[in-house]
gemmi code that builds the backbone of each chain (N, CA, C; Angstrom):
import gemmi

chains = {
    "A": [
        ("GLU", (99.914, 117.348, -78.526), (98.784, 118.246, -78.263), (97.505, 117.535, -78.663)),
        ("ALA", (96.426, 117.766, -77.901), (95.157, 117.129, -78.190), (94.603, 117.696, -79.486)),
        ("GLY", (93.902, 116.835, -80.242), (93.318, 117.269, -81.506), (91.936, 117.852, -81.306)),
        ("VAL", (91.245, 118.036, -82.414), (89.875, 118.542, -82.381), (88.963, 117.396, -81.935)),
        ("ALA", (88.143, 117.661, -80.935), (87.230, 116.644, -80.422), (85.820, 116.925, -80.910)),
        ("GLN", (85.123, 115.859, -81.269), (83.728, 115.980, -81.692), (82.920, 114.868, -81.053)),
        ("SER", (81.666, 115.181, -80.778), (80.746, 114.143, -80.314), (79.331, 114.520, -80.719)),
        ("PRO", (78.464, 113.529, -80.913), (78.789, 112.103, -80.926), (79.484, 111.713, -82.223)),
        ("ARG", (79.912, 110.497, -82.348), (80.526, 110.035, -83.596), (79.466, 109.607, -84.607)),
        ("TYR", (78.363, 109.104, -84.116), (77.295, 108.644, -85.005), (75.943, 109.028, -84.414)),
        ("ARG", (75.010, 109.385, -85.303), (73.629, 109.607, -84.894), (72.717, 109.130, -85.998)),
        ("ILE", (71.653, 108.473, -85.591), (70.596, 108.085, -86.530), (69.309, 108.685, -85.997)),
        ("ILE", (68.654, 109.495, -86.797), (67.403, 110.126, -86.370), (66.389, 110.024, -87.491)),
        ("GLU", (65.136, 110.273, -87.154), (64.090, 110.304, -88.165), (63.934, 111.738, -88.667)),
        ("LYS", (63.446, 111.848, -89.897), (63.234, 113.193, -90.445), (62.261, 113.964, -89.554)),
        ("ARG", (62.498, 115.250, -89.510), (61.732, 116.204, -88.700), (62.179, 116.232, -87.237)),
        ("GLN", (63.057, 115.305, -86.833), (63.608, 115.388, -85.489), (64.740, 116.413, -85.458)),
        ("SER", (65.200, 116.726, -84.266), (66.306, 117.657, -84.127), (67.545, 116.914, -83.636)),
        ("VAL", (68.706, 117.502, -83.903), (69.973, 116.881, -83.507), (70.990, 117.987, -83.256)),
        ("ALA", (71.926, 117.714, -82.366), (72.984, 118.685, -82.066), (74.332, 117.989, -82.040)),
        ("PHE", (75.325, 118.704, -82.529), (76.699, 118.198, -82.544), (77.569, 119.154, -81.740)),
        ("TRP", (78.597, 118.588, -81.132), (79.481, 119.395, -80.297), (80.911, 119.305, -80.807)),
        ("CYS", (81.655, 120.396, -80.668), (83.044, 120.435, -81.119), (83.891, 121.203, -80.115)),
        ("ASN", (85.045, 120.649, -79.803), (86.030, 121.332, -78.971), (87.314, 121.466, -79.790)),
        ("PRO", (87.686, 122.674, -80.196), (88.847, 122.830, -81.077), (90.160, 122.655, -80.321)),
        ("ILE", (91.249, 122.688, -81.063), (92.577, 122.634, -80.460), (92.774, 123.900, -79.632)),
        ("SER", (93.348, 123.719, -78.460), (93.551, 124.844, -77.550), (94.346, 125.963, -78.227)),
        ("GLY", (93.816, 127.173, -78.132), (94.506, 128.325, -78.703), (94.119, 128.650, -80.129)),
        ("HIS", (93.331, 127.772, -80.756), (92.902, 128.032, -82.138), (91.707, 128.968, -82.126)),
        ("ALA", (91.895, 130.121, -82.758), (90.854, 131.141, -82.730), (89.744, 130.880, -83.739)),
        ("THR", (90.083, 130.177, -84.807), (89.126, 130.001, -85.900), (88.553, 128.589, -85.885)),
        ("LEU", (87.238, 128.507, -85.991), (86.539, 127.219, -85.970), (85.599, 127.140, -87.165)),
        ("TYR", (85.559, 125.974, -87.777), (84.757, 125.752, -88.985), (83.847, 124.535, -88.781)),
        ("TRP", (82.655, 124.624, -89.318), (81.778, 123.461, -89.452), (81.588, 123.186, -90.940)),
        ("TYR", (81.815, 121.921, -91.305), (81.641, 121.487, -92.686), (80.605, 120.365, -92.754)),
        ("GLN", (79.958, 120.282, -93.892), (79.110, 119.142, -94.208), (79.774, 118.389, -95.368)),
        ("GLN", (79.970, 117.092, -95.207), (80.570, 116.312, -96.289), (79.644, 115.153, -96.641)),
        ("ILE", (79.068, 115.247, -97.817), (78.233, 114.180, -98.340), (79.136, 113.167, -99.019)),
        ("LEU", (78.788, 111.905, -98.922), (79.614, 110.820, -99.454), (80.012, 111.079, -100.903)),
        ("GLY", (81.312, 111.014, -101.167), (81.805, 111.194, -102.529), (82.024, 112.635, -102.922)),
        ("GLN", (81.826, 113.552, -101.994), (82.014, 114.970, -102.282), (83.051, 115.568, -101.350)),
        ("GLY", (83.529, 116.755, -101.722), (84.422, 117.464, -100.837), (83.648, 118.143, -99.724)),
        ("PRO", (84.331, 118.613, -98.696), (83.642, 119.309, -97.599), (83.001, 120.605, -98.086)),
        ("LYS", (81.853, 120.917, -97.540), (81.154, 122.166, -97.840), (81.097, 122.979, -96.556)),
        ("LEU", (81.654, 124.194, -96.602), (81.667, 125.031, -95.403), (80.250, 125.468, -95.049)),
        ("LEU", (79.875, 125.236, -93.796), (78.580, 125.703, -93.305), (78.737, 127.039, -92.586)),
        ("ILE", (79.719, 127.114, -91.702), (79.904, 128.330, -90.926), (81.337, 128.395, -90.426)),
        ("GLN", (81.837, 129.628, -90.340), (83.185, 129.873, -89.825), (83.104, 130.904, -88.721)),
        ("PHE", (83.720, 130.590, -87.582), (83.785, 131.503, -86.446), (85.219, 132.020, -86.278)),
        ("GLN", (85.323, 133.259, -85.913), (86.584, 133.828, -85.464), (86.340, 134.227, -84.013)),
        ("ASN", (86.973, 133.503, -83.080), (86.629, 133.605, -81.661), (85.132, 133.298, -81.529)),
        ("ASN", (84.320, 134.181, -81.007), (82.902, 133.848, -80.897), (82.045, 134.601, -81.898)),
        ("GLY", (82.689, 135.224, -82.900), (81.950, 135.929, -83.928), (81.900, 135.145, -85.227)),
        ("VAL", (80.804, 135.306, -85.974), (80.628, 134.615, -87.243), (81.330, 135.383, -88.365)),
        ("VAL", (82.203, 134.683, -89.107), (82.918, 135.290, -90.227), (82.202, 134.998, -91.543)),
        ("ASP", (81.721, 133.763, -91.684), (81.088, 133.360, -92.947), (80.029, 132.305, -92.647)),
        ("ASP", (78.792, 132.609, -92.920), (77.717, 131.620, -92.803), (76.855, 131.642, -94.059)),
        ("SER", (77.474, 131.997, -95.176), (76.730, 132.173, -96.419), (76.102, 130.880, -96.939)),
        ("GLN", (76.641, 129.720, -96.573), (76.101, 128.453, -97.064), (75.354, 127.680, -95.978)),
        ("LEU", (75.071, 128.331, -94.897), (74.328, 127.685, -93.818), (72.829, 127.816, -94.085)),
        ("PRO", (72.100, 126.702, -94.172), (70.636, 126.782, -94.363), (69.983, 127.277, -93.082)),
        ("LYS", (69.842, 128.563, -92.975), (69.491, 129.168, -91.688), (68.063, 128.851, -91.244)),
        ("ASP", (67.255, 128.340, -92.139), (65.891, 127.996, -91.718), (65.879, 126.750, -90.840)),
        ("ARG", (66.957, 125.957, -90.903), (66.956, 124.723, -90.106), (68.263, 124.495, -89.339)),
        ("PHE", (69.321, 125.144, -89.752), (70.627, 124.967, -89.117), (70.956, 126.200, -88.271)),
        ("SER", (71.561, 125.941, -87.115), (72.065, 127.041, -86.292), (73.356, 126.586, -85.632)),
        ("ALA", (74.197, 127.551, -85.327), (75.457, 127.220, -84.664), (75.831, 128.356, -83.737)),
        ("GLU", (76.532, 128.002, -82.688), (77.022, 129.019, -81.774), (78.378, 128.613, -81.223)),
        ("ARG", (79.113, 129.605, -80.807), (80.414, 129.359, -80.214), (80.554, 130.317, -79.035)),
        ("LEU", (79.931, 129.920, -77.953), (79.954, 130.745, -76.761), (81.354, 130.754, -76.163)),
        ("LYS", (81.771, 131.896, -75.692), (83.070, 132.061, -75.041), (84.248, 131.798, -75.980)),
        ("GLY", (83.973, 131.643, -77.265), (85.049, 131.515, -78.235), (85.836, 130.227, -78.162)),
        ("VAL", (85.262, 129.184, -77.555), (85.988, 127.911, -77.484), (85.127, 126.819, -78.126)),
        ("ASP", (84.335, 126.099, -77.304), (83.471, 125.036, -77.826), (82.424, 125.605, -78.763)),
        ("SER", (81.925, 124.711, -79.597), (80.857, 125.118, -80.513), (79.832, 124.002, -80.630)),
        ("THR", (78.584, 124.384, -80.880), (77.541, 123.407, -81.176), (76.875, 123.758, -82.499)),
        ("LEU", (76.516, 122.746, -83.241), (75.778, 122.884, -84.489), (74.469, 122.120, -84.319)),
        ("LYS", (73.355, 122.773, -84.641), (72.054, 122.144, -84.473), (71.296, 122.110, -85.791)),
        ("ILE", (70.547, 121.042, -85.968), (69.657, 120.920, -87.112), (68.253, 120.662, -86.571)),
        ("GLN", (67.316, 121.515, -86.997), (65.945, 121.376, -86.512), (64.990, 122.030, -87.479)),
        ("PRO", (64.128, 121.303, -88.177), (64.022, 119.848, -88.204), (64.919, 119.246, -89.281)),
        ("ALA", (65.328, 118.019, -89.089), (66.215, 117.369, -90.057), (65.435, 116.865, -91.271)),
        ("LYS", (66.127, 116.870, -92.409), (65.586, 116.332, -93.644), (66.470, 115.176, -94.109)),
        ("LEU", (65.925, 114.370, -94.999), (66.682, 113.219, -95.500), (68.012, 113.643, -96.121)),
        ("GLU", (68.005, 114.795, -96.810), (69.221, 115.243, -97.490), (70.296, 115.761, -96.540)),
        ("ASP", (69.985, 115.813, -95.257), (71.003, 116.227, -94.272), (71.910, 115.062, -93.889)),
        ("SER", (71.623, 113.874, -94.372), (72.490, 112.725, -94.083), (73.876, 113.000, -94.667)),
        ("ALA", (74.869, 113.024, -93.799), (76.226, 113.410, -94.190), (77.133, 113.238, -92.983)),
        ("VAL", (78.407, 113.516, -93.202), (79.352, 113.619, -92.090), (79.547, 115.095, -91.801)),
        ("TYR", (79.434, 115.460, -90.531), (79.627, 116.847, -90.128), (80.996, 116.964, -89.467)),
        ("LEU", (81.845, 117.724, -90.127), (83.229, 117.870, -89.687), (83.431, 119.229, -89.023)),
        ("CYS", (84.138, 119.206, -87.924), (84.563, 120.435, -87.279), (86.069, 120.566, -87.497)),
        ("ALA", (86.528, 121.758, -87.769), (87.954, 122.002, -87.953), (88.332, 123.284, -87.233)),
        ("SER", (89.602, 123.403, -86.891), (90.078, 124.653, -86.293), (91.431, 125.013, -86.887)),
        ("SER", (91.748, 126.282, -86.841), (93.055, 126.746, -87.296), (93.551, 127.823, -86.341)),
        ("LEU", (94.873, 127.970, -86.334), (95.508, 128.861, -85.377), (95.080, 130.303, -85.585)),
        ("ALA", (94.982, 130.676, -86.862), (94.685, 132.064, -87.171), (93.635, 132.092, -88.262)),
        ("PRO", (92.980, 133.197, -88.438), (92.026, 133.274, -89.542), (92.751, 133.204, -90.873)),
        ("PHE", (92.062, 132.768, -91.854), (92.652, 132.653, -93.171), (93.050, 134.008, -93.737)),
        ("ARG", (92.548, 135.069, -93.128), (92.831, 136.394, -93.656), (94.211, 136.871, -93.218)),
        ("VAL", (95.166, 135.974, -93.328), (96.530, 136.323, -92.984), (97.397, 135.881, -94.137)),
        ("ALA", (98.010, 136.796, -94.806), (98.829, 136.450, -95.962), (100.139, 135.844, -95.505)),
        ("GLY", (100.646, 134.968, -96.314), (101.980, 134.436, -96.066), (102.035, 133.275, -95.104)),
        ("GLY", (100.903, 132.913, -94.546), (100.934, 131.812, -93.594), (100.104, 130.649, -94.083)),
        ("THR", (100.515, 129.450, -93.714), (99.765, 128.277, -94.132), (98.441, 128.204, -93.398)),
        ("TYR", (98.520, 128.236, -92.095), (97.344, 128.170, -91.238), (96.380, 127.091, -91.685)),
        ("GLU", (96.956, 125.887, -91.810), (96.108, 124.791, -92.252), (95.064, 124.480, -91.206)),
        ("GLN", (94.006, 123.833, -91.664), (92.918, 123.464, -90.772), (93.152, 122.048, -90.256)),
        ("TYR", (92.857, 121.868, -88.986), (92.938, 120.564, -88.362), (91.507, 120.078, -88.132)),
        ("PHE", (91.235, 118.873, -88.584), (89.876, 118.359, -88.545), (89.665, 117.388, -87.389)),
        ("GLY", (88.459, 117.402, -86.869), (88.035, 116.391, -85.921), (87.581, 115.141, -86.654)),
        ("PRO", (87.229, 114.076, -85.910), (86.859, 112.797, -86.531), (85.508, 112.836, -87.241)),
        ("GLY", (84.693, 113.850, -86.953), (83.410, 113.972, -87.629), (82.285, 113.240, -86.919)),
        ("THR", (81.076, 113.665, -87.238), (79.866, 112.992, -86.769), (79.110, 112.518, -88.012)),
        ("ARG", (78.872, 111.231, -88.073), (78.121, 110.676, -89.212), (76.640, 110.680, -88.862)),
        ("LEU", (75.871, 111.498, -89.588), (74.432, 111.619, -89.346), (73.665, 110.878, -90.426)),
        ("THR", (72.755, 110.022, -89.983), (71.843, 109.345, -90.905), (70.430, 109.766, -90.552)),
        ("VAL", (69.719, 110.303, -91.533), (68.328, 110.719, -91.334), (67.450, 109.747, -92.108)),
        ("THR", (66.510, 109.118, -91.391), (65.651, 108.096, -92.034), (64.210, 108.574, -92.158)),
    ],
    "B": [
        ("GLY", (81.207, 131.137, -111.806), (81.253, 130.347, -110.580), (82.673, 129.908, -110.276)),
        ("GLN", (82.839, 129.307, -109.149), (84.140, 128.803, -108.735), (84.095, 127.285, -108.747)),
        ("ASN", (85.141, 126.662, -109.270), (85.154, 125.211, -109.241), (86.570, 124.669, -109.232)),
        ("ILE", (86.647, 123.493, -108.663), (87.891, 122.732, -108.583), (87.629, 121.403, -109.279)),
        ("ASP", (88.477, 121.028, -110.226), (88.306, 119.775, -110.954), (89.432, 118.809, -110.641)),
        ("GLN", (89.048, 117.602, -110.264), (90.007, 116.520, -110.016), (89.404, 115.254, -110.615)),
        ("PRO", (90.271, 114.293, -111.009), (89.711, 113.010, -111.446), (89.000, 112.344, -110.280)),
        ("THR", (87.953, 111.623, -110.593), (87.160, 110.981, -109.539), (87.913, 109.838, -108.883)),
        ("GLU", (88.599, 109.056, -109.694), (89.268, 107.859, -109.174), (90.501, 107.539, -110.007)),
        ("MET", (91.532, 107.030, -109.341), (92.743, 106.589, -110.020), (93.205, 105.288, -109.382)),
        ("THR", (93.865, 104.474, -110.171), (94.415, 103.214, -109.668), (95.901, 103.164, -109.984)),
        ("ALA", (96.694, 102.705, -109.029), (98.129, 102.598, -109.216), (98.636, 101.353, -108.500)),
        ("THR", (99.875, 101.003, -108.810), (100.476, 99.788, -108.251), (101.432, 100.136, -107.121)),
        ("GLU", (101.464, 99.314, -106.120), (102.382, 99.491, -104.999), (103.808, 99.635, -105.520)),
        ("GLY", (104.527, 100.640, -104.987), (105.905, 100.886, -105.395), (106.047, 101.839, -106.562)),
        ("ALA", (104.955, 102.125, -107.252), (104.996, 102.990, -108.431), (104.852, 104.467, -108.032)),
        ("ILE", (104.707, 105.312, -109.045), (104.513, 106.754, -108.875), (103.154, 107.122, -109.472)),
        ("VAL", (102.452, 108.030, -108.833), (101.171, 108.484, -109.374), (101.082, 110.003, -109.245)),
        ("GLN", (100.466, 110.622, -110.243), (100.273, 112.072, -110.238), (98.778, 112.375, -110.264)),
        ("ILE", (98.316, 113.128, -109.290), (96.905, 113.512, -109.202), (96.799, 114.987, -109.565)),
        ("ASN", (96.046, 115.270, -110.603), (95.929, 116.641, -111.102), (94.743, 117.376, -110.505)),
        ("CYS", (94.888, 118.686, -110.449), (93.823, 119.562, -109.949), (93.849, 120.846, -110.764)),
        ("THR", (92.738, 121.190, -111.371), (92.629, 122.480, -112.045), (91.561, 123.293, -111.333)),
        ("TYR", (91.761, 124.589, -111.308), (90.844, 125.423, -110.539), (90.497, 126.708, -111.272)),
        ("GLN", (89.293, 127.168, -110.994), (88.835, 128.490, -111.444), (88.181, 129.124, -110.241)),
        ("THR", (88.853, 130.110, -109.676), (88.346, 130.756, -108.469), (88.446, 132.262, -108.607)),
        ("SER", (87.725, 132.957, -107.750), (87.804, 134.412, -107.731), (89.030, 134.785, -106.915)),
        ("GLY", (90.149, 134.911, -107.589), (91.390, 135.212, -106.914), (92.063, 133.963, -106.363)),
        ("PHE", (93.275, 134.135, -105.912), (94.057, 132.987, -105.436), (94.947, 133.438, -104.282)),
        ("ASN", (94.861, 132.674, -103.182), (95.720, 132.946, -102.035), (96.333, 131.677, -101.480)),
        ("GLY", (96.480, 130.680, -102.337), (97.124, 129.459, -101.883), (96.318, 128.223, -102.217)),
        ("LEU", (97.004, 127.103, -102.359), (96.355, 125.833, -102.685), (96.821, 124.758, -101.710)),
        ("PHE", (95.864, 123.990, -101.221), (96.127, 122.956, -100.238), (95.825, 121.586, -100.820)),
        ("TRP", (96.584, 120.595, -100.357), (96.246, 119.191, -100.597), (96.039, 118.529, -99.237)),
        ("TYR", (94.927, 117.780, -99.151), (94.606, 117.022, -97.953), (94.424, 115.554, -98.342)),
        ("GLN", (94.743, 114.687, -97.399), (94.517, 113.247, -97.560), (93.360, 112.845, -96.645)),
        ("GLN", (92.470, 112.023, -97.154), (91.348, 111.565, -96.338), (91.157, 110.062, -96.519)),
        ("HIS", (91.469, 109.296, -95.471), (91.186, 107.875, -95.503), (89.698, 107.663, -95.265)),
        ("ALA", (89.187, 106.561, -95.799), (87.756, 106.262, -95.718), (87.284, 106.301, -94.268)),
        ("GLY", (86.248, 107.058, -94.008), (85.676, 107.136, -92.679), (86.445, 107.997, -91.699)),
        ("GLU", (87.458, 108.693, -92.198), (88.263, 109.534, -91.314), (88.223, 110.987, -91.773)),
        ("ALA", (88.776, 111.862, -90.960), (88.817, 113.289, -91.287), (89.989, 113.593, -92.209)),
        ("PRO", (89.900, 114.653, -92.983), (91.032, 115.056, -93.835), (92.231, 115.472, -92.988)),
        ("THR", (93.421, 115.162, -93.478), (94.647, 115.615, -92.829), (95.493, 116.373, -93.848)),
        ("PHE", (96.138, 117.418, -93.378), (96.896, 118.324, -94.227), (98.125, 117.634, -94.803)),
        ("LEU", (98.348, 117.825, -96.109), (99.541, 117.290, -96.765), (100.501, 118.398, -97.187)),
        ("SER", (99.978, 119.401, -97.923), (100.895, 120.396, -98.482), (100.161, 121.695, -98.787)),
        ("TYR", (100.974, 122.740, -98.968), (100.457, 124.072, -99.260), (101.373, 124.724, -100.289)),
        ("ASN", (100.788, 125.253, -101.355), (101.554, 125.980, -102.377), (100.918, 127.349, -102.569)),
        ("VAL", (101.760, 128.374, -102.566), (101.257, 129.720, -102.860), (102.071, 130.341, -103.999)),
        ("LEU", (103.295, 129.864, -104.196), (104.139, 130.322, -105.299), (104.299, 129.196, -106.325)),
        ("ASP", (104.568, 129.564, -107.559), (104.768, 128.563, -108.608), (105.963, 127.683, -108.285)),
        ("GLY", (105.835, 126.436, -108.659), (106.963, 125.536, -108.491), (106.594, 124.296, -107.712)),
        ("LEU", (107.628, 123.556, -107.381), (107.466, 122.260, -106.744), (107.872, 122.331, -105.277)),
        ("GLU", (107.005, 121.784, -104.424), (107.299, 121.658, -103.001), (107.421, 120.173, -102.704)),
        ("GLU", (108.577, 119.770, -102.174), (108.785, 118.352, -101.904), (108.784, 118.089, -100.412)),
        ("LYS", (108.092, 117.016, -100.044), (108.002, 116.646, -98.633), (108.014, 115.126, -98.559)),
        ("GLY", (109.205, 114.558, -98.465), (109.325, 113.108, -98.396), (108.871, 112.459, -99.693)),
        ("ARG", (107.964, 111.502, -99.575), (107.479, 110.792, -100.762), (106.454, 111.615, -101.550)),
        ("PHE", (105.972, 112.693, -100.939), (104.931, 113.508, -101.572), (105.525, 114.824, -102.055)),
        ("SER", (105.095, 115.238, -103.250), (105.477, 116.541, -103.794), (104.227, 117.197, -104.352)),
        ("SER", (104.195, 118.525, -104.298), (103.061, 119.249, -104.878), (103.596, 120.364, -105.753)),
        ("PHE", (102.960, 120.518, -106.910), (103.382, 121.503, -107.900), (102.255, 122.483, -108.157)),
        ("LEU", (102.627, 123.733, -108.417), (101.625, 124.763, -108.706), (102.046, 125.606, -109.907)),
        ("SER", (101.092, 125.868, -110.791), (101.245, 126.859, -111.849), (100.040, 127.791, -111.756)),
        ("ARG", (100.251, 128.983, -111.238), (99.144, 129.927, -111.057), (98.613, 130.419, -112.404)),
        ("SER", (99.499, 130.607, -113.379), (99.048, 131.098, -114.686), (98.139, 130.103, -115.391)),
        ("LYS", (98.335, 128.824, -115.118), (97.508, 127.781, -115.741), (96.364, 127.322, -114.841)),
        ("GLY", (96.309, 127.806, -113.622), (95.274, 127.353, -112.697), (95.370, 125.861, -112.476)),
        ("TYR", (96.576, 125.391, -112.215), (96.847, 123.950, -112.229), (97.795, 123.568, -111.098)),
        ("SER", (97.503, 122.429, -110.517), (98.380, 121.857, -109.507), (98.380, 120.344, -109.670)),
        ("TYR", (99.420, 119.714, -109.195), (99.379, 118.261, -109.081), (100.053, 117.827, -107.793)),
        ("LEU", (99.624, 116.669, -107.334), (100.221, 115.999, -106.185), (100.892, 114.742, -106.712)),
        ("LEU", (102.173, 114.604, -106.418), (102.941, 113.468, -106.890), (103.276, 112.567, -105.704)),
        ("LEU", (102.912, 111.317, -105.802), (103.189, 110.357, -104.747), (104.164, 109.312, -105.292)),
        ("LYS", (105.295, 109.172, -104.624), (106.318, 108.213, -105.067), (106.329, 107.000, -104.145)),
        ("GLU", (106.916, 105.912, -104.652), (107.084, 104.689, -103.851), (105.791, 104.346, -103.111)),
        ("LEU", (104.743, 104.217, -103.884), (103.424, 104.026, -103.313), (103.361, 102.848, -102.355)),
        ("GLN", (102.647, 103.078, -101.249), (102.416, 102.037, -100.257), (100.908, 101.806, -100.152)),
        ("MET", (100.558, 100.628, -99.663), (99.131, 100.296, -99.554), (98.397, 101.324, -98.699)),
        ("LYS", (99.079, 101.869, -97.690), (98.436, 102.834, -96.799), (98.133, 104.164, -97.494)),
        ("ASP", (98.646, 104.352, -98.712), (98.352, 105.580, -99.461), (96.975, 105.521, -100.113)),
        ("SER", (96.327, 104.375, -100.036), (94.953, 104.271, -100.550), (94.063, 105.196, -99.740)),
        ("ALA", (93.527, 106.213, -100.395), (92.749, 107.252, -99.712), (92.186, 108.187, -100.775)),
        ("SER", (91.407, 109.147, -100.323), (90.994, 110.236, -101.216), (91.918, 111.416, -101.005)),
        ("TYR", (92.218, 112.116, -102.084), (93.105, 113.279, -102.025), (92.314, 114.497, -102.482)),
        ("LEU", (92.214, 115.450, -101.570), (91.382, 116.631, -101.788), (92.245, 117.845, -102.106)),
        ("CYS", (91.883, 118.542, -103.152), (92.535, 119.794, -103.532), (91.623, 120.939, -103.075)),
        ("ALA", (92.190, 121.965, -102.483), (91.380, 123.093, -102.013), (92.127, 124.395, -102.281)),
        ("VAL", (91.419, 125.400, -102.739), (92.023, 126.690, -103.086), (91.446, 127.795, -102.214)),
        ("LYS", (92.320, 128.635, -101.704), (91.902, 129.811, -100.936), (91.734, 130.965, -101.908)),
        ("ASN", (90.511, 131.526, -101.977), (90.282, 132.570, -102.978), (90.583, 133.957, -102.407)),
        ("SER", (90.220, 134.984, -103.147), (90.581, 136.348, -102.737), (89.843, 136.787, -101.477)),
        ("ASN", (88.725, 136.135, -101.169), (87.993, 136.409, -99.929), (88.446, 135.494, -98.794)),
        ("TYR", (89.525, 134.779, -99.040), (90.077, 133.864, -98.041), (89.121, 132.731, -97.704)),
        ("GLN", (88.212, 132.437, -98.616), (87.361, 131.261, -98.467), (88.096, 130.080, -99.083)),
        ("LEU", (87.913, 128.911, -98.480), (88.555, 127.704, -98.989), (87.553, 126.961, -99.859)),
        ("ILE", (87.862, 126.836, -101.146), (86.995, 126.136, -102.092), (87.551, 124.733, -102.280)),
        ("TRP", (86.718, 123.739, -102.022), (87.173, 122.347, -102.029), (86.767, 121.617, -103.303)),
        ("GLY", (87.668, 120.767, -103.782), (87.309, 119.828, -104.833), (86.602, 118.621, -104.226)),
        ("ALA", (86.078, 117.769, -105.091), (85.342, 116.586, -104.630), (86.276, 115.466, -104.197)),
        ("GLY", (87.558, 115.600, -104.559), (88.515, 114.587, -104.142), (88.753, 113.529, -105.201)),
        ("THR", (89.940, 112.947, -105.158), (90.307, 111.840, -106.046), (90.545, 110.606, -105.196)),
        ("LYS", (89.794, 109.563, -105.467), (89.976, 108.319, -104.730), (91.106, 107.532, -105.382)),
        ("LEU", (92.150, 107.292, -104.621), (93.316, 106.566, -105.122), (93.290, 105.133, -104.599)),
        ("ILE", (93.302, 104.191, -105.521), (93.307, 102.773, -105.164), (94.686, 102.213, -105.490)),
        ("ILE", (95.322, 101.612, -104.482), (96.639, 101.016, -104.670), (96.487, 99.508, -104.737)),
        ("LYS", (97.030, 98.909, -105.774), (96.977, 97.461, -105.931), (98.355, 96.862, -105.702)),
        ("PRO", (98.405, 95.662, -105.113), (99.703, 95.027, -104.831), (100.423, 94.652, -106.130)),
    ],
}
model = gemmi.Model(1)
for chain_id, residues in chains.items():
    chain = gemmi.Chain(chain_id)
    for i, (resn, *xyz) in enumerate(residues, 1):
        res = gemmi.Residue()
        res.name, res.seqid = resn, gemmi.SeqId(i, " ")
        for name, pos in zip(("N", "CA", "C"), xyz):
            atom = gemmi.Atom()
            atom.name, atom.element = name, gemmi.Element(name[0])
            atom.pos, atom.b_iso = gemmi.Position(*pos), 0.0
            res.add_atom(atom)
        chain.add_residue(res)
    model.add_chain(chain)
structure = gemmi.Structure()
structure.add_model(model)
structure.setup_entities()
């Protein structure tokens, strides 16, 4: 089965510019996650979608970050305007079911990530 | 607050055994995950524990003690390809996944 696809793999932009990332989850996976991973740290959840609805965006800097998942499949994450501290790897992950299911593993499958450098 | 503690870095010898510890303080508990992440790559799922005890999967085993807020990942017969970061993550009562910073494991010949 095809894995989680992300593009682009790398982006270098100047501060105050805008950037967008795209994610295509594993077919049939209802739950989609966007994470930010700064070098040497664990992933930080930015937003979680269940189909095309937002489940958790409590750590999303909404003044500059936005995300959407139209039709409950692909998703895009946008940063506008970018800051130096946004330099990180942006990981997209999907899982078969929402985590709100007891008794099931429902592990997350990650895409290769997009490495963003803001100069 | 919620936090996951893991050693930052560990070094082990090829063919040996290594234990990576994880302690957690979260608002509730609904399971603990271990992921492996090679440099420049995405995390991949290794194991899941929700009940106390040891789960064995080939060369890798994971242990959980809910009363102590403690888990470990045990890697046997270490191979050079096991050089990676190992991430511990806990699902809390709100079903949010809280991630540790990861333990970088260096394998020496």
